[in-house]
Every structure is written in C-alpha cells, then in structure tokens.
N, C-alpha and C positions, 0 to 999 in steps of 0.2 A: 378390749385387750383379750388377744388370744394368746393361749400358752398351749401352743402346739409343741408338740416334740417331734423331732427329726432325727434320722440316724446319724450317727456322728461321720464326721469327714476323714478321710485318710490321716489328715495333720492332726486331728484331734486324737486319733488312736495311737499316734506315735507315743512311744515312753518319754518321758522328761530326761535330758542328760543327768548324768549323776552328779549331785553337787559335791563339792570337795569338803572333806571334814573340816572342822574347826582347827585342827593340829596343822594342818597344809595350807591355811589361809595366810599367814604371815610369810611363807617362803616364795621367794622368786624365783623363776625358771632358772634353770643352770646356765652358767655363764661360758661363754666360749673364751678359750685362753687369749688373751690381749696380743695382737701381733704388734711385734716392734715397727716403728714407721721406718721406711726405706730412707737412707741418709741421700741429702740430695747431694748431687754431684757440683764439686765447688769449681771455680775459675781456677785455672791453672796457677801457682804462685809466678811464672816466670814464662813469658811468652817468646817463642823463637824470634828471630830478628825478621824472617820472613812473614809471621803472623802480626807480628808487630806493626809492621810496614804495612800491611793490607789494613789493619784497624785505624791506622793513622793517616791513610791514604798518601802515603810516601812510596817513592823506589826504594827497593831493599839498599841498593849501592848508595843512595843519599843518606839514609839512616845509618847505616856503617860508618859513612864519614862524619857524621856528626856525633855519632859515639867516640869515634878516634879524636875529634877535635875537642869534646869535652871531657876526656877521659882524664882522670885523677886517683892517684894512688890513695886509699883510706885503709889503714891498718894494712892488713895482708891482700887485700883486694884491689881491684881497679873498677871504679864505678863513674858514669856519666850521668849528672843531672842534665835532663834533656828540658825540664820546665814543666809546669803543670802537675806536678806531682810523678811524672814518668822518670823512673831511674833504670839504667843499662848497667848490667853487671859483666864483666868478662869472665867466663870460667874456661880456662885454657886458651884455644884460639878463637873460640866463638863468644858472641854476645846473647844476653839474654835479656829481656826487658820486663820491667815489672809495671803495670799500670795501676793507678789509683782505682778504688772501689766507685761504683757509680752510685 
C-alpha cells in the first residue's frame, strides 16, 4: 500500500456551501400567495329554442309546435313538459328550454 499524496483537484478546492444555522432549519421556504381557482363555466340555465332543437335533433318549428301543444299555465308562467325532464318556459313571445343535467 502506498500513500502517495496528490495535488487537490478543482472540485476538492471549492469551498463547501454555507450550512444554514439551526435557527433556520425549521423554516420552510416562503409561500407564494394562493391563487383562487377559476370558476368553471356552467351550462346555461335555459337554452334558446334554436340551440335546444339542435341538441335534440329536431327542427326548430317542430320544437315550437310541441311547446305550443304541451303548454300549461303554472302559476304566473306558461310551461311545457316535453318528457325526459325537458321543460320549456314561455318568456313573453319566445320559448326557453331547460335540459336535465347529464
């Protein structure tokens, strides 16, 4: 076994990074302010007769006719129960359709 000494390499000559003092050992890094989650856009409460007809695969005039035939006065409003949880409401001269959640 030989115990030759060799000159220190560049890596061995670099000073060690400063060790944190004991007072800082329990501290965590500073937190960034928490961002509020962006609200998820919800489905509209009422679809227009045109968009409801497209979703249901019906002609717009056919859906209007179904609403007229099924129309009933409920309190101060006019509603048409179209089946499957689909309800149409008359607002003035136009119909709006509420679809059940999927």
